[in-house]
N, C-alpha and C positions, 0 to 999 in steps of 0.2 A: 521804523517799519522793516527796513532792509535787514537789520540785526535780528528782528523777530522771525523773519522768513528763513534766515540762515539757522537760527536756533531750532525752528520747527523741522527743517531738513536734516539737521544733525541728529535730532531726537528721533525722527522716523528711521534714519539709517541705523541708528544704535539699536532700536527695537527689533528691526529686521535681523541685525547681526545676532542679537540675543536669542530670537526665536529659531533662527538657523542653527545656532550652536546647540540649543536644547534639542532640536529635531535630530542633529548629527549625534549628539550623546545618546538619544533614545535608540537610534539606528545601531550604534555601536554596542549597546547593552542588551540587544534583543536578537533573536534568531527565529526565522520562519521556516518551518519544515513541512513540505507537502509530502504526504505519505499515503500509500495504499491503505484503505480502511481496515484491512486484515491485520495491519500492524498496530492499530489503535492502543490496545491495552499495553503491549510490550513497549511501544515508543513513549507512551505517557510516563511510564516508569523510568525509562532511560532519560526522558527529559527532566524528570525531577532529580535524577542523579547528577545530570549535567549542571543543572542550576545549583545544586549543593556544592559541586566542585568549582563553579564559576560564580562567585558571589556577585550579586547585583545583575546577573544576566537572566533575562526572561525568555523562555522557548515557547513560541506559538506554533500549534499544529493545525494543518489544514488537511483533513482526512477525506478521502473520496476514491472513486474508481480511478485507476492509474491513467486510463485514456483521457479522462476529464482533466486530471491534474496536468498531463501532458499539454493539452490544448491551452490550459491557462497559462503555462510557462511559455508556450509559443506566442501567446498574446501579450506577453510582457509582465505578467503578474509578479509582484515583489516577493520572489521565493529565493531562499539561501540554499536549502538542500532539498533534493528530490530523492524519494525512495519509492521504487516501483515494485509491483508484484509479478513483473515479467520483464525480460530483456528487451521485448519489442518496443515499448514506450521509450526506454532509455536509448535504445539504438536510434530511434527517430530524432531525438533531441541531440544526440551526439553528432549525427550526420549534418545537422543544421548549425553545428558549432555553438550549441546553447548550454553546454556543460563544460566546466573547467577541465582541461586536459590532464590526465594522470590522476584524477580524483575518484574515478569510478571503481567501485569494489563490489564483488558479490558477497553479501553479508548473511544471507539466510536461505533456507529452502523450505518446501512445504510439500503436502501430499493432497490430491484431490479425492474427496470421499463422497459417497452417496449416503444421504441421511433421510430419515422419516420421523414424523412426530412420535414422541415416546409412547403416546396413547394410542397409536395406530393399530388397527386390527387387520390390516391388509397384509397379505403374504408377499413381502418385498424383501428379498434376501440377496439379490444380485442385479446388476445392470439389466440383464435379459428380462427380468421380471417387469421392467418398465413398459414392456410391450403389452402386458396383460390388460384386457378390457376394463378390469376394475381400477386401474390406475388412470385417473382423469386429468390431473394437473401436476406438472413437474416444474419446479422453479429452477432457473439458471440465470446467471448474469448475462446481461446483453453483450453478445460477442463483439459488437462494434467498439465498446469502450472499456469493458470489464475483463481483465486477464482471466479471472476464474471461468468466465463465460466462454473465453477462447479455448482455454484448456477443456472445458466441458464439451465444446463442439468437436474438438480434435478427438477426444476419447470416444464419443458417440459415433463419430464418423468411422473410426478405426474398428469399432465393434459392429458396424453396419446397422446401427440403430437410428442415426440422425433423421433420415427421411421418414422412418416409420413413426417418429415421435413428435414431429414439428407441430402438429395440431394440439399437442398437450402442453407445450412450453408456455410458462408464465415468466416473462422477461423482467429482471430486476436491474436497477441502475447501479448496484454494487453488491458485493458478496454478503455483506451483513444484512442487507435486505432479503436475500434468499434465505438466510438463517432465520430471520424473523418470520417469514411466511410459513416455514416448516414448524417453527417453535409454536406459532399461534394455530397450527392445524388448518391453515388456509389452502394448503396444497398437499398432495399425497407424498411427495418426495422433493428432494432438492440436492444440487451438487454444490458443495462448498469445500474449503480448505479444512484440513484436520484441526488446525488451531482454532478456527471459528467454531467448529463442532464442540470442542472442549468447553468453550465459554458457556454454552447452554446445554451441558450434558444432562441436566435434570429435565430438559424439555424435548431433546432430540436424541435419536439413536443412530449410530453409524452402522450401516449394514454391509457396506463393501468399500474397498479402496480401488482406485482406478488401476487396472491391471498393468503390470510393468511393460513399458514399451508402447502403451496405448496413447501416450502423449509426451511432449518434451518435458524434461525435468523442470519442476516449478522452482525457479531460481529468482531471488530478489536482489536487484542491484541498487546501489546508492551512489550519488555524486553531488558535487557542489554545482550549483546553477550559475552560469556565466555572469548574469546581471546581479549576482549577490552584492550587497553593500558591505558585507563583512566576511570575505573569503577566509581570513585566518580562523575566525570563529566557527565557520561552517566546516572547515577541515578538522577542527578539534571535535566537533560533534561526530563526525564520521569515525574519527580515531576512537572515540568512546564506544560506538556501536561495534567496532571491530575488536575492541579490547576484551580480555577475559571477562571483565565485569559485564560488559554489554551483551557478550555472547551468552553468558550465564542467564541473564534475564530473558533473552529470546528463547533459549532452551527450555526455561521454566514454562513458557507459554506454548511449548510444543513445536517450535521451529527447529529445523535442522541448522546446525552451526556452520560457519564458513569452513571449519576443518573437516566436517563431515561431507561437505560439498566437494571439497578437494579430493577426499578419499574416494568418493563415488566416481569422480571424473577420472582419476587414475585407473580405477578398476575397469571403466569403459575402455580406455586407451589400451589396456593390456589385452583385452578381449578382441 
């Protein structure tokens, strides 16, 4: 009986060891990337390229509003890499020590644009037209959690339009939801990134870009999350994003490259 008990104990311990090893193996062969939803199409392509270069590795994406993703990471979500649509969310995580020091990079840029449904008959050609009485519903990202919404608020406040338009706003939980509202003709206009508008160019029309100086530059930072279970692999993913191959993919989807960001930054410093 005693030998049987010992045998059962050994069997259980062996099983636990095997399961733990398999779990560890799965962790080592996978990567979880939380990224702003405006990066969905470009990052999925970069993810496929990463998997091609790293045989046996699976990249899992968690797309959403950057503020929501930030909250998830603060709550201990198992994330390896975070890519935000604005510095604000990354700054907050960095201050709390939740990203690996030295891994943060600005990898892409974007432009905020005003769009309308392609089938719209309304005369909307500029931001000031949003004041017109025939414009009833304007979709923007929720400024509390959505960087595109935060940029939208900044632009409209600088143009002295925010207070005049608040009753017309339809708040969305991410920038792609704004895009969908406009594409489905459920609102008269919306504010999204240029890259989002490109995705549904057969359904929406860009009528204006945010005037220069009306908001902070739209910059996308990326970094390794501190509680990553595979920091070396996470660093390699960021290296691919920053590489000529990764930047070419981002450029294809309409993003400004890291070199273009650096150039614009130098021009601002010169001025």
